[in-house]
Structures are given as C-alpha cells and as structure tokens.
N, CA, C and O of each residue as an XYZ file, in Angstrom:
688
protein
N     -97.539   -131.961     85.820
C     -98.851   -132.547     85.788
C     -99.469   -132.656     87.175
O     -98.819   -132.398     88.188
N    -100.708   -133.033     87.194
C    -101.479   -133.109     88.437
C    -101.806   -134.570     88.728
O    -102.252   -135.300     87.842
N    -101.587   -134.987     89.950
C    -101.851   -136.372     90.358
C    -103.346   -136.679     90.296
O    -104.161   -135.794     90.552
N    -103.726   -137.929     89.959
C    -105.142   -138.297     89.853
C    -105.947   -138.050     91.123
O    -107.118   -137.678     91.038
N    -105.352   -138.247     92.300
C    -106.098   -138.025     93.540
C    -106.326   -136.539     93.807
O    -107.174   -136.180     94.624
N    -105.579   -135.674     93.127
C    -105.729   -134.224     93.276
C    -106.652   -133.663     92.199
O    -107.464   -132.779     92.469
N    -106.523   -134.179     90.982
C    -107.245   -133.600     89.840
C    -108.760   -133.624     90.027
O    -109.456   -132.734     89.538
N    -109.277   -134.630     90.726
C    -110.738   -134.696     90.894
C    -111.270   -133.636     91.863
O    -112.483   -133.447     91.963
N    -110.375   -132.944     92.576
C    -110.784   -131.924     93.550
C    -110.488   -130.486     93.103
O    -110.915   -129.541     93.766
N    -109.777   -130.310     92.009
C    -109.264   -128.965     91.672
C    -110.352   -127.932     91.398
O    -110.086   -126.732     91.466
N    -111.564   -128.370     91.090
C    -112.645   -127.419     90.829
C    -113.552   -127.216     92.050
O    -114.567   -126.526     91.951
N    -113.204   -127.799     93.179
C    -114.000   -127.646     94.399
C    -113.614   -126.349     95.112
O    -112.444   -125.970     95.164
N    -114.637   -125.679     95.660
C    -114.381   -124.446     96.412
C    -113.419   -124.709     97.565
O    -113.526   -125.713     98.269
N    -112.496   -123.802     97.738
C    -111.540   -123.786     98.851
C    -110.569   -124.967     98.866
O    -109.858   -125.171     99.849
N    -110.536   -125.737     97.790
C    -109.571   -126.835     97.746
C    -108.181   -126.263     97.494
O    -108.009   -125.375     96.658
N    -107.210   -126.765     98.207
C    -105.822   -126.348     98.001
C    -104.919   -127.546     98.224
O    -105.243   -128.460     98.982
N    -103.797   -127.523     97.558
C    -102.832   -128.615     97.734
C    -101.912   -128.342     98.907
O    -101.029   -129.145     99.209
N    -102.116   -127.203     99.575
C    -101.365   -126.903    100.780
C    -100.105   -126.094    100.576
O     -99.331   -125.907    101.515
N     -99.884   -125.610     99.365
C     -98.706   -124.771     99.136
C     -98.899   -123.446     99.852
O     -99.908   -122.772     99.644
N     -97.952   -123.064    100.688
C     -98.100   -121.811    101.437
C     -97.765   -120.617    100.554
O     -96.900   -120.692     99.682
N     -98.463   -119.518    100.796
C     -98.231   -118.285    100.041
C     -98.813   -118.306     98.646
O     -98.509   -117.420     97.847
N     -99.632   -119.278     98.330
C    -100.203   -119.388     96.991
C    -101.722   -119.432     97.091
O    -102.286   -120.024     98.011
N    -102.361   -118.799     96.137
C    -103.824   -118.808     96.097
C    -104.336   -119.724     94.995
O    -105.547   -119.817     94.796
N    -103.470   -120.387     94.288
C    -103.877   -121.302     93.239
C    -104.295   -120.580     91.972
O    -104.059   -119.384     91.803
N    -104.920   -121.337     91.091
C    -105.327   -120.810     89.790
C    -106.734   -120.224     89.790
O    -107.146   -119.628     88.795
N    -107.472   -120.378     90.871
C    -108.847   -119.891     90.903
C    -109.770   -120.745     90.058
O    -110.734   -120.242     89.481
N    -109.483   -122.027     89.980
C    -110.248   -122.919     89.110
C    -111.720   -123.052     89.486
O    -112.553   -123.119     88.582
N    -112.091   -123.094     90.771
C    -113.527   -123.155     91.085
C    -114.281   -121.934     90.538
O    -115.394   -122.062     90.028
N    -113.670   -120.765     90.650
C    -114.299   -119.553     90.122
C    -114.411   -119.639     88.603
O    -115.457   -119.319     88.038
N    -113.336   -120.072     87.937
C    -113.356   -120.210     86.478
C    -114.480   -121.140     86.029
O    -115.192   -120.854     85.066
N    -114.625   -122.241     86.733
C    -115.664   -123.212     86.366
C    -117.058   -122.600     86.534
O    -117.934   -122.802     85.693
N    -117.259   -121.857     87.616
C    -118.561   -121.209     87.831
C    -118.858   -120.194     86.733
O    -119.984   -120.116     86.243
N    -117.857   -119.423     86.349
C    -118.050   -118.435     85.282
C    -118.388   -119.136     83.978
O    -119.335   -118.748     83.294
N    -117.632   -120.156     83.630
C    -117.889   -120.880     82.382
C    -119.295   -121.487     82.372
O    -119.994   -121.410     81.362
N    -119.702   -122.079     83.472
C    -121.035   -122.692     83.540
C    -122.149   -121.649     83.529
O    -123.255   -121.926     83.065
N    -121.861   -120.456     84.037
C    -122.899   -119.416     84.098
C    -123.405   -119.023     82.724
O    -124.543   -118.575     82.587
N    -122.579   -119.182     81.713
C    -123.077   -118.864     80.376
C    -123.080   -120.076     79.443
O    -122.963   -119.936     78.226
N    -123.215   -121.264     80.031
C    -123.416   -122.462     79.223
C    -122.145   -123.133     78.746
O    -122.201   -123.977     77.852
N    -121.012   -122.790     79.306
C    -119.752   -123.417     78.928
C    -119.282   -124.372     79.996
O    -120.020   -124.698     80.926
N    -118.041   -124.822     79.856
C    -117.478   -125.744     80.836
C    -115.956   -125.668     80.776
O    -115.393   -125.137     79.818
N    -115.301   -126.194     81.790
C    -113.848   -126.289     81.829
C    -113.498   -127.668     82.363
O    -114.064   -128.125     83.356
N    -112.562   -128.323     81.696
C    -112.123   -129.661     82.097
C    -110.604   -129.700     82.101
O    -109.941   -128.882     81.465
N    -110.072   -130.663     82.828
C    -108.624   -130.814     82.909
C    -108.247   -132.280     82.738
O    -108.849   -133.165     83.346
N    -107.245   -132.521     81.907
C    -106.596   -133.830     81.854
C    -105.124   -133.580     82.126
O    -104.592   -132.511     81.828
N    -104.477   -134.587     82.697
C    -103.104   -134.352     83.120
C    -102.293   -135.636     83.116
O    -102.813   -136.725     83.357
N    -101.034   -135.484     82.844
C    -100.067   -136.571     82.964
C     -99.128   -136.171     84.091
O     -98.278   -135.300     83.901
N     -99.264   -136.792     85.266
C     -98.457   -136.390     86.422
C     -96.964   -136.293     86.094
O     -96.375   -137.174     85.468
N     -96.392   -135.194     86.541
C     -94.974   -134.956     86.334
C     -94.611   -134.477     84.940
O     -93.442   -134.193     84.677
N     -95.600   -134.378     84.020
C     -95.277   -133.992     82.645
C     -96.082   -132.792     82.144
O     -95.493   -131.788     81.743
N     -97.408   -132.875     82.158
C     -98.215   -131.800     81.580
C     -99.635   -131.822     82.130
O    -100.098   -132.816     82.690
N    -100.307   -130.688     81.949
C    -101.736   -130.559     82.257
C    -102.379   -129.802     81.110
O    -101.802   -128.855     80.577
N    -103.575   -130.226     80.736
C    -104.299   -129.561     79.652
C    -105.678   -129.162     80.153
O    -106.450   -129.997     80.623
N    -105.975   -127.865     80.045
C    -107.290   -127.352     80.416
C    -108.046   -127.039     79.134
O    -107.533   -126.350     78.252
N    -109.259   -127.546     79.037
C    -110.092   -127.314     77.860
C    -111.306   -126.500     78.279
O    -112.085   -126.914     79.138
N    -111.453   -125.333     77.658
C    -112.610   -124.477     77.909
C    -113.567   -124.643     76.742
O    -113.192   -124.439     75.587
N    -114.801   -125.012     77.045
C    -115.822   -125.205     76.029
C    -116.843   -124.083     76.152
O    -117.440   -123.880     77.209
N    -117.033   -123.359     75.053
C    -117.969   -122.233     75.029
C    -119.229   -122.635     74.270
O    -119.168   -123.479     73.376
N    -120.367   -122.042     74.613
C    -121.595   -122.351     73.871
C    -121.488   -121.797     72.449
O    -120.747   -120.844     72.211
N    -122.220   -122.387     71.509
C    -122.197   -121.877     70.130
C    -122.646   -120.414     70.083
O    -123.524   -119.999     70.840
N    -122.045   -119.658     69.203
C    -122.344   -118.227     69.079
C    -123.818   -117.999     68.738
O    -124.366   -116.936     69.028
N    -124.454   -118.989     68.127
C    -125.866   -118.862     67.738
C    -126.825   -119.379     68.811
O    -128.036   -119.415     68.593
N    -126.297   -119.775     69.960
C    -127.149   -120.346     71.009
C    -127.997   -119.278     71.693
O    -127.675   -118.090     71.663
N    -129.077   -119.726     72.304
C    -129.946   -118.822     73.066
C    -129.187   -118.169     74.215
O    -129.415   -117.000     74.530
N    -128.290   -118.919     74.837
C    -127.513   -118.384     75.960
C    -126.672   -117.194     75.520
O    -126.654   -116.161     76.189
N    -125.979   -117.339     74.400
C    -125.139   -116.245     73.898
C    -126.005   -115.056     73.498
O    -125.632   -113.910     73.748
N    -127.149   -115.313     72.884
C    -128.066   -114.229     72.514
C    -128.522   -113.469     73.750
O    -128.575   -112.240     73.736
N    -128.850   -114.183     74.814
C    -129.268   -113.536     76.068
C    -128.139   -112.698     76.662
O    -128.375   -111.590     77.146
N    -126.923   -113.219     76.629
C    -125.770   -112.474     77.155
C    -125.555   -111.202     76.346
O    -125.322   -110.136     76.915
N    -125.631   -111.310     75.025
C    -125.474   -110.125     74.169
C    -126.547   -109.084     74.482
O    -126.260   -107.890     74.563
N    -127.781   -109.547     74.655
C    -128.872   -108.622     74.981
C    -128.617   -107.915     76.308
O    -128.823   -106.706     76.422
N    -128.171   -108.667     77.305
C    -127.884   -108.065     78.615
C    -126.730   -107.065     78.524
O    -126.784   -105.996     79.133
N    -125.700   -107.406     77.772
C    -124.567   -106.486     77.608
C    -124.987   -105.221     76.861
O    -124.535   -104.124     77.187
N    -125.849   -105.377     75.864
C    -126.343   -104.221     75.111
C    -127.096   -103.273     76.028
O    -126.954   -102.055     75.913
N    -127.886   -103.810     76.927
C    -128.673   -102.981     77.844
C    -127.793   -102.201     78.817
O    -128.241   -101.215     79.402
N    -126.562   -102.631     78.992
C    -125.646   -101.941     79.900
C    -124.882   -100.811     79.203
O    -124.173   -100.053     79.866
N    -125.014   -100.687     77.893
C    -124.255    -99.694     77.135
C    -124.905    -98.317     77.215
O    -126.125    -98.184     77.313
N    -124.052    -97.304     77.171
C    -124.538    -95.922     77.140
C    -124.047    -95.275     75.851
O    -122.885    -95.410     75.468
N    -124.954    -94.578     75.201
C    -124.659    -93.989     73.896
C    -125.015    -92.517     73.910
O    -126.028    -92.106     74.476
N    -124.158    -91.731     73.272
C    -124.412    -90.306     73.079
C    -124.597    -90.063     71.594
O    -123.810    -90.538     70.774
N    -125.639    -89.323     71.252
C    -125.854    -88.878     69.878
C    -125.780    -87.369     69.864
O    -126.499    -86.695     70.601
N    -124.901    -86.835     69.015
C    -124.793    -85.393     68.828
C    -125.383    -85.090     67.458
O    -124.793    -85.431     66.433
N    -126.554    -84.446     67.443
C    -127.226    -84.166     66.175
C    -128.271    -83.077     66.355
O    -128.884    -82.937     67.413
N    -128.452    -82.313     65.287
C    -129.529    -81.319     65.236
C    -130.666    -81.792     64.332
O    -131.658    -81.083     64.163
N    -130.529    -82.979     63.754
C    -131.519    -83.467     62.797
C    -132.549    -84.359     63.502
O    -132.219    -85.413     64.044
N    -133.792    -83.905     63.477
C    -134.869    -84.620     64.163
C    -135.017    -86.066     63.698
O    -135.286    -86.954     64.507
N    -134.843    -86.304     62.404
C    -135.044    -87.661     61.888
C    -134.000    -88.631     62.442
O    -134.320    -89.783     62.737
N    -132.763    -88.174     62.584
C    -131.704    -89.022     63.142
C    -131.944    -89.241     64.629
O    -131.786    -90.352     65.135
N    -132.324    -88.186     65.317
C    -132.607    -88.292     66.751
C    -133.739    -89.286     66.986
O    -133.627    -90.159     67.847
N    -134.824    -89.162     66.231
C    -135.968    -90.053     66.417
C    -135.608    -91.503     66.122
O    -136.023    -92.409     66.844
N    -134.838    -91.722     65.064
C    -134.428    -93.085     64.710
C    -133.569    -93.692     65.824
O    -133.746    -94.859     66.174
N    -132.641    -92.907     66.383
C    -131.784    -93.417     67.460
C    -132.607    -93.721     68.713
O    -132.374    -94.731     69.378
N    -133.557    -92.861     69.034
C    -134.421    -93.097     70.196
C    -135.240    -94.374     69.990
O    -135.385    -95.179     70.910
N    -135.771    -94.555     68.786
C    -136.541    -95.771     68.483
C    -135.681    -97.028     68.626
O    -136.111    -98.019     69.216
N    -134.476    -96.979     68.087
C    -133.574    -98.132     68.165
C    -133.208    -98.425     69.616
O    -133.154    -99.584     70.029
N    -132.958    -97.369     70.385
C    -132.577    -97.581     71.790
C    -133.720    -98.214     72.581
O    -133.485    -99.058     73.446
N    -134.941    -97.814     72.290
C    -136.092    -98.429     72.968
C    -136.221    -99.894     72.590
O    -136.482   -100.746     73.440
N    -136.037   -100.181     71.310
C    -136.162   -101.552     70.823
C    -135.078   -102.457     71.403
O    -135.357   -103.586     71.809
N    -133.832   -101.957     71.441
C    -132.700   -102.777     71.890
C    -132.437   -102.676     73.389
O    -131.738   -103.518     73.954
N    -132.989   -101.656     74.034
C    -132.882   -101.547     75.481
C    -131.657   -100.839     76.020
O    -131.359   -100.958     77.208
N    -130.934   -100.102     75.181
C    -129.773    -99.383     75.702
C    -130.128    -97.937     76.016
O    -131.146    -97.418     75.558
N    -129.272    -97.299     76.804
C    -129.477    -95.921     77.240
C    -128.881    -94.972     76.210
O    -127.716    -95.114     75.839
N    -129.670    -94.006     75.743
C    -129.159    -93.022     74.783
C    -129.369    -91.621     75.338
O    -130.427    -91.298     75.879
N    -128.344    -90.804     75.191
C    -128.410    -89.388     75.542
C    -128.284    -88.619     74.240
O    -127.401    -88.902     73.431
N    -129.165    -87.648     74.034
C    -129.134    -86.852     72.812
C    -128.786    -85.417     73.170
O    -129.396    -84.815     74.054
N    -127.794    -84.881     72.467
C    -127.415    -83.478     72.642
C    -127.371    -82.804     71.284
O    -126.869    -83.371     70.313
N    -127.907    -81.578     71.221
C    -127.704    -80.823     69.995
C    -126.284    -80.251     70.044
O    -125.626    -80.278     71.084
N    -125.831    -79.739     68.914
C    -124.439    -79.300     68.799
C    -124.100    -78.215     69.817
O    -123.042    -78.269     70.444
N    -124.977    -77.235     69.989
C    -124.688    -76.150     70.939
C    -124.542    -76.673     72.368
O    -123.709    -76.181     73.128
N    -125.344    -77.662     72.730
C    -125.272    -78.225     74.086
C    -123.953    -78.943     74.342
O    -123.462    -78.957     75.470
N    -123.385    -79.532     73.312
C    -122.109    -80.233     73.464
C    -121.025    -79.275     73.943
O    -120.189    -79.634     74.772
N    -121.044    -78.059     73.417
C    -119.992    -77.093     73.753
C    -120.130    -76.528     75.168
O    -119.244    -75.813     75.637
N    -121.219    -76.840     75.843
C    -121.392    -76.424     77.240
C    -120.849    -77.484     78.204
O    -120.819    -77.266     79.415
N    -120.421    -78.625     77.666
C    -119.927    -79.734     78.484
C    -118.407    -79.664     78.634
O    -117.712    -79.030     77.839
N    -117.920    -80.325     79.662
C    -116.479    -80.455     79.899
C    -116.014    -81.818     79.381
O    -116.827    -82.719     79.172
N    -114.705    -81.963     79.178
C    -114.154    -83.207     78.642
C    -114.568    -84.430     79.452
O    -114.842    -85.486     78.883
N    -114.615    -84.299     80.754
C    -114.920    -85.443     81.617
C    -116.394    -85.854     81.576
O    -116.760    -86.871     82.165
N    -117.235    -85.093     80.900
C    -118.663    -85.406     80.838
C    -119.027    -86.289     79.638
O    -120.206    -86.456     79.324
N    -118.031    -86.844     78.981
C    -118.287    -87.675     77.805
C    -117.929    -89.138     78.061
O    -117.303    -89.797     77.230
N    -118.339    -89.627     79.224
C    -118.079    -91.019     79.585
C    -119.220    -91.891     79.074
O    -120.165    -92.198     79.801
N    -119.112    -92.273     77.831
C    -120.089    -93.136     77.177
C    -119.346    -94.317     76.566
O    -118.121    -94.292     76.441
N    -120.085    -95.340     76.191
C    -119.474    -96.472     75.500
C    -119.322    -96.185     74.010
O    -118.378    -96.645     73.367
N    -120.272    -95.414     73.471
C    -120.287    -95.132     72.042
C    -120.827    -93.725     71.828
O    -121.812    -93.329     72.452
N    -120.181    -92.974     70.946
C    -120.620    -91.606     70.663
C    -120.800    -91.462     69.155
O    -119.876    -91.706     68.379
N    -122.012    -91.061     68.752
C    -122.299    -90.766     67.354
C    -122.279    -89.254     67.173
O    -122.922    -88.525     67.927
N    -121.540    -88.786     66.173
C    -121.497    -87.361     65.855
C    -122.046    -87.199     64.444
O    -121.472    -87.710     63.483
N    -123.154    -86.489     64.329
C    -123.773    -86.211     63.034
C    -123.031    -85.044     62.392
O    -123.247    -83.887     62.750
N    -122.162    -85.358     61.450
C    -121.319    -84.347     60.810
C    -122.160    -83.335     60.031
O    -121.772    -82.174     59.897
N    -123.301    -83.773     59.522
C    -124.171    -82.879     58.749
C    -124.737    -81.749     59.618
O    -125.165    -80.723     59.089
N    -124.745    -81.924     60.928
C    -125.264    -80.900     61.844
C    -124.213    -79.857     62.221
O    -124.533    -78.868     62.881
N    -122.988    -80.067     61.815
C    -121.895    -79.187     62.231
C    -121.662    -78.058     61.242
O    -121.884    -78.212     60.041
N    -121.216    -76.930     61.757
C    -120.893    -75.761     60.938
C    -119.391    -75.770     60.661
O    -118.577    -75.639     61.575
N    -119.043    -75.927     59.388
C    -117.638    -75.993     58.985
C    -116.909    -74.698     59.313
O    -115.767    -74.728     59.772
N    -117.552    -73.574     59.084
C    -116.890    -72.283     59.278
C    -116.568    -72.001     60.737
O    -115.648    -71.240     61.034
N    -117.312    -72.605     61.642
C    -117.043    -72.412     63.074
C    -116.118    -73.499     63.633
O    -115.908    -73.581     64.843
N    -115.573    -74.324     62.748
C    -114.669    -75.409     63.163
C    -115.288    -76.296     64.247
O    -114.595    -76.733     65.165
N    -116.580    -76.557     64.139
C    -117.261    -77.330     65.175
C    -116.751    -78.762     65.278
O    -116.720    -79.327     66.371
N    -116.354    -79.353     64.164
C    -115.830    -80.714     64.233
C    -114.534    -80.744     65.044
O    -114.353    -81.620     65.890
N    -113.646    -79.808     64.794
C    -112.394    -79.737     65.564
C    -112.675    -79.519     67.046
O    -112.026    -80.117     67.904
N    -113.634    -78.668     67.336
C    -113.962    -78.372     68.734
C    -114.547    -79.598     69.438
O    -114.220    -79.872     70.593
N    -115.410    -80.330     68.739
C    -115.987    -81.544     69.326
C    -114.900    -82.594     69.532
O    -114.848    -83.238     70.579
N    -114.038    -82.765     68.543
C    -112.958    -83.746     68.691
C    -112.050    -83.392     69.866
O    -111.545    -84.281     70.553
N    -111.848    -82.120     70.093
C    -111.043    -81.693     71.238
C    -111.725    -82.081     72.551
O    -111.066    -82.536     73.486
N    -113.034    -81.901     72.617
C    -113.783    -82.283     73.820
C    -113.756    -83.797     74.055
O    -113.805    -84.257     75.196
N    -113.679    -84.552     72.976
C    -113.723    -86.009     73.072
C    -112.337    -86.639     73.198
O    -112.212    -87.864     73.191
N    -111.320    -85.829     73.310
C    -109.949    -86.359     73.288
C    -109.631    -87.290     74.456
O    -108.727    -88.118     74.345
N    -110.348    -87.174     75.564
C    -110.055    -88.013     76.723
C    -111.035    -89.169     76.904
O    -110.843    -90.014     77.778
N    -112.070    -89.210     76.095
C    -113.062    -90.270     76.265
C    -112.503    -91.607     75.804
O    -111.666    -91.670     74.904
N    -112.976    -92.664     76.428
C    -112.611    -94.010     75.998
C    -113.674    -94.589     75.072
O    -113.568    -95.736     74.637
N    -114.696    -93.797     74.774
C    -115.778    -94.251     73.903
C    -115.279    -94.418     72.472
O    -114.313    -93.784     72.046
N    -115.958    -95.279     71.760
C    -115.737    -95.352     70.318
C    -116.562    -94.225     69.713
O    -117.726    -94.035     70.067
N    -115.953    -93.483     68.802
C    -116.634    -92.352     68.182
C    -116.944    -92.718     66.733
O    -116.069    -93.145     65.980
N    -118.220    -92.539     66.363
C    -118.686    -92.842     65.011
C    -119.186    -91.553     64.394
O    -119.997    -90.845     64.990
N    -118.698    -91.247     63.193
C    -119.119    -90.038     62.489
C    -120.173    -90.415     61.455
O    -119.955    -91.290     60.617
N    -121.315    -89.743     61.528
C    -122.410    -89.979     60.594
C    -122.409    -88.881     59.544
O    -122.420    -87.695     59.875
N    -122.397    -89.278     58.278
C    -122.518    -88.291     57.213
C    -123.259    -88.929     56.051
O    -123.294    -90.152     55.910
N    -123.859    -88.069     55.210
C    -124.736    -88.582     54.172
C    -124.016    -88.878     52.861
O    -124.048    -90.012     52.384
N    -123.370    -87.882     52.274
C    -122.818    -88.068     50.930
C    -121.309    -87.926     50.835
O    -120.679    -88.566     49.993
N    -120.739    -87.121     51.662
C    -119.315    -86.836     51.524
C    -118.682    -86.712     52.903
O    -119.362    -86.401     53.881
N    -117.382    -86.956     52.975
C    -116.703    -86.801     54.267
C    -116.802    -85.369     54.774
O    -117.076    -84.445     54.008
N    -116.580    -85.199     56.044
C    -116.660    -83.880     56.679
C    -115.674    -82.909     56.053
O    -114.525    -83.256     55.780
N    -116.132    -81.712     55.836
C    -115.263    -80.649     55.339
C    -114.764    -79.857     56.532
O    -115.493    -79.633     57.499
N    -113.536    -79.444     56.450
C    -112.955    -78.624     57.508
C    -112.517    -77.314     56.883
O    -112.057    -77.267     55.742
N    -112.672    -76.255     57.657
C    -112.200    -74.956     57.182
C    -110.681    -75.003     57.133
O    -110.037    -75.461     58.076
N    -110.108    -74.528     56.029
C    -108.651    -74.521     55.907
C    -108.076    -73.379     56.715
O    -108.577    -72.255     56.695
N    -107.016    -73.697     57.422
C    -106.328    -72.681     58.205
C    -105.218    -72.094     57.344
O    -104.522    -72.822     56.635
N    -105.060    -70.803     57.405
C    -104.046    -70.126     56.600
C    -102.664    -70.636     56.987
O    -102.312    -70.682     58.166
N    -101.885    -71.018     55.972
C    -100.512    -71.435     56.215
C    -100.369    -72.836     56.768
O     -99.292    -73.204     57.238
N    -101.435    -73.632     56.724
C    -101.345    -74.981     57.265
C    -101.921    -75.960     56.257
O    -103.016    -75.755     55.734
N    -101.182    -77.017     55.990
C    -101.652    -78.031     55.057
C    -102.559    -79.015     55.785
O    -102.360    -79.279     56.971
N    -103.561    -79.564     55.083
C    -104.402    -80.583     55.709
C    -103.565    -81.812     56.068
O    -102.532    -82.065     55.449
N    -104.008    -82.566     57.060
C    -103.241    -83.716     57.522
C    -103.432    -84.944     56.639
O    -102.716    -85.927     56.833
N    -104.332    -84.944     55.705
C    -104.533    -86.114     54.856
C    -103.957    -85.936     53.490
O    -104.047    -86.840     52.659
C-alpha cells in the first residue's frame, strides 16, 4: 500500500518516492490521458497491504466519446476495389459525410500495385467486379496477404465463385 503522505502526490508531475533506477507507474501521464477524454483515475490504499486504482470512463453515449469516435474515424484510410460506379459513388458520398479518406481502384489498377502498397485500415473488395475465370479473387488475396487492414468482401446475392483447379478440391 501507499502511505497517506505519499498518496496525495502520486499524480503530480515529476513526483517520485526516490527509488533509484525506477521511473514509477507514470501516474501523472495516466491521469492526463484519462482527463483528456472526460475520465478520471483515483487511488485508495491501505499502507502495507493494498492499493486500488479506479479508472472512470465517460458514458459511451456522451458527447466526448462521440467526438473521439469522429476524430478517430477521420484518421482512417479506406481502399475500395470496384468497377461498379454505384458502389464507388456511394463510398465517396459516405467518406465525405463521415470525413475519412477513401482511395478507389478499379480491378485492373489493383494488379499494377505491389503488396506493400496496401497499407490501409480497411479494404473493401467488390466481388461482383471480379472475373472468376481469371482467378482475380485469388490474385487480389495474394496481394493483400501482408496487409494489416481488415478486408471486407462485398457481394450481392451469392458468395464469390472461384474457378476450380484440376485435381484440387476446394478448401471449404
């Protein structure tokens, strides 16, 4: 636990109990972060026995949380792979409304890119724009194999069809 004469200082910048070789818990920084989005951090302690830190977050429906979500959304980058004008236009409209960055590539343009050029937060692939006979879905998935983005497949009525390879069973 933490002594009463120490506990009232633990959230002050540069406060230390004097232990050498230690940087502490970073409590002043934690408190600033929590307060920056409408939360708080408190500590109660029984010296020599225990310490309890309570982090209080703003309600998920609060204006503060809504503002944070909006700011985070604006920092996202999205790739849309589609040849369909209606899908492209809808994505562009949504991106303008929500404030995120969207890059649109038609299917042929995707194949001119290298694996390292797919650094996005989210990638939408319009399966309806792909040619099954040219194995375009397999080729796109190969290009996306190193991305850390979440990949979302868009299709209208049925899952993507893949051309069957001779002598090979489907994986599903």
